[in-house]
N, C-alpha and C positions, 0 to 999 in steps of 0.2 A: 504494500500500499503507499502512495505518496500523494502529496499534492503539488500538483502544477500552475507556477505564477503565469497570473496573465490581469489583462485590466480592460475598462472597457471607457468611454470619451474622454477618463483624464487618469494619467496617473498618480496616486494617492498623495504626492507632495503637493500637486496643482490644485486639489480640493479644497473648496470649503467644508468648514465641520457641517453645516447643514445638508453639503451635498452627499457626505458622507454616512451623515445620520439618518437619511431618507435613501439610501445606496443607489443615487442617481449616477455616481459616476465610484472612480477609484480599483483598487486592487480589486480581483476577484479569481478564486482560485478553484481548479479542478481536483476533488480528492475523487481518486479513482483506484480502487482494489482490481488487482489484477493476478489470473492464474497463469504463473510461468511455466506450467508446463505444457500446458494449449495455446499460451500466449493468448490468451480469451479475456475482453475488458469485462469482469464481472458486475462493477457497477461505477456508477459514476455521481457525484452531488457537487454541485455549482454554491459557491458564495464565499463568503467571510473564512478565513482559516482560524477555525475554530472548534471547541470542542464538539458542540450542538452537530456541526457540519459530518464532523469525524462520526458521530454517532450516528446519524441518519445513512451515511454511507454503511454503516454497519449491520443496520437494521435490514438496508435493502440485499446486501448480501447475504446475510442469516436466512432472507425468504430466499434468496436465488440457492442456497445450499440444501435446503429442504431441511433440515432438522439436523443434517451433519455440521459436525463439528472440526472446522481445519485446524490438520496435526502441526502447521506450522503457520507464524504470520509474520514476516519481516518489515519494519518499517522505519524509518530515520528517528531521531531523538524527538520528535513532537510527545510534548508529555498529555495531551489529550489521546492519546492512541490506546493506551495500557488501561484508562479507567473506562473507556467507551467497549473495551471488550469484556471487562469485567462485568457491565451494565447489562449487557446485549445477549452472552453467550453464557454467562452465571447462573447459578440454580440456588432459590431460593430454600432456605434448610430452617425449620421450625427446632426451635431448644426445645430439650424432653418436659415433658410434664414435669411442673415445679410442685416439689413437697414442702412440709414446713420447714423452716431455717434453712432452706436454699437460697442462692445469692439469684439474686434477677437476670434471667439468662433472656436478650435478644434474638431474634432470627439473624441468619447471619446468607451473606450471597456467597455462593462458594465457586470459583472458577472450575469448570471439567477437569479432570486432571491430565486429558491427553491434549487438550490446548497450550500450546506453546507460541511464546511471544519473544523474539530474539529484535534486537536495535542495530541499527548500522548509524556509526556517527564518523561523520567525516570531518577530521582535524585541516583545516586551511590555514593557510600560513601565507603572504603575499599574495593572496589572489591565488595560490594551486592550493589541492590537496596534497598533504605531506603525508598523511597515513591515515586508518583507518581505524575505528577502535567498533568493536562489536561484544554485545552485552545479552546478557540472560535476562527478560524482563518478566516473564510470567513460565512458570514450569519448570520442570526439572533439565539435567543435563542428561541426562541417558534417552528422555523423550528427545530431548533436541537433534541428538548423537545418531538417534532411532529414526527420524524425521528426513536426514541429512542423507543416512545411507539408503533410504527409501525413494529419494528424488529421483528424477529420470535428466532432469537439468542440472543441478550443481552439488556442489559436497560442501560447499563453504554459505554460510550466512551474509548474504546481498539483497540488494533491492536495484542491483544493475537491470535485471529484465521489464521493472517498471517503468525506470528512468529512461530505455532504450525505445518502450512505448510511447514516453511523452515526448520523445525527441522525434520520433516518426508522426504523432499528433501536431506537432508543430509544424512539420515540413507539409501535411497534407491540411492544414485548415491555417489560413495566412493570417488568421485575427489574431491567433496565438502565438505569432513572431515575437521575439523581444521588441526588436524597433523596426517598425512599420508605419507605413502611412495607412493601412488596411485594417486600423481598427476597427472593433464595433464601435458604434456610436449609442446603442441602447443595450440595455441588460438584457431583454429577450431575446434579441438577434444576437446574443453574445454567446446564448446559453442553448439557443437553436443549432446552431452552426456546430457547437461543441458534442451535443448529442448525436447530431447527423452522423459528424465524422469518428466519433470514439464507436459507435455501436455499428456504423454499417461498416467499419473495419473488421468487424469479429466475422462478417459474413461475406464481403464483396474482395477482400485485400488479403491475396496471395503470401504468405510469409515465406523468405526464401530459406531459412532454417525448419521450418516444416513439410518442403517438398519431399516428396517419395520418389527413388529413384525407379525409374523402367529398364526391363531387360534389355530394350534395344538404344540403351545410352540417355534416353530423353527421361525429362522427369514431369511426373504428374503433380500440379499445382495444388498445395493446400492451404486453407483459410484456417482460423482460431476455431472457429464453428466445426468444421468436418476434423480438426482434430479431437477436438473433445464430443464428437458424436453425434453434434447437434445436427448436422448436414451432411450430403452426400455428392454437393457440388459447389463451385463457385456461384455464388450468385450474381446477378446483372443488379446494379443498383434501380435499377426500374424494377426488378421483381423483388428487391427488398423494400423500395417504397410502396408497393403496390400490396403487400402483405398483409393480410387483416389482423389490426394491432388487437390484441388482448386490454382488459379496462385494469386488471391487478400487476404485480410487479414481478411475474414471471415472463 
């Protein structure tokens, strides 16, 4: 999971307090959840970089997972993640019946033992990354080692896959470029373009690292949706746009 910085109408340092308070301009972040194994965008929430939007993203991801608990989530060092994971995936455990003389106990929210959260912290000096620190925030070292051993894409804790996805999206969506005259002038248009590029990517964008070799020396193109078993072919944009939409988060 990661947050991708963007902005609409004006960058934050040029905004008035009123514009920021009413969300009429300023910095706007793409909070993205990414399935590294299938290169699949699981969910995205747009808004200010805060714990509320991180939790909104986790609620959307939980719905996509249909009750399954991820064995490993990696993030940067933003403090809002760990608490959001506890709130969304945690289970309320009631205290045992109280008997006379027992101290007062309250219900606790416990994180499922299979959930592991690891943090990647980049140390930057002089505008360059000089080292990377990795920390275990939730879970046990044994579970972390088991998750990495079972991973088909990486043996180390990292956020490189979602960062690569962020770079791809900046390339596909001119509104997300860091320095551009093509920035969004309105929030709704900014978010609509973000939904379009990020979710059409799943079905319409063949990923080079997912392609499958054929016996004749050519390669079969594979999209993230195909890799995840959600599709059996590369969709055209017209096919994706015209597909009937569902009314829920699925």
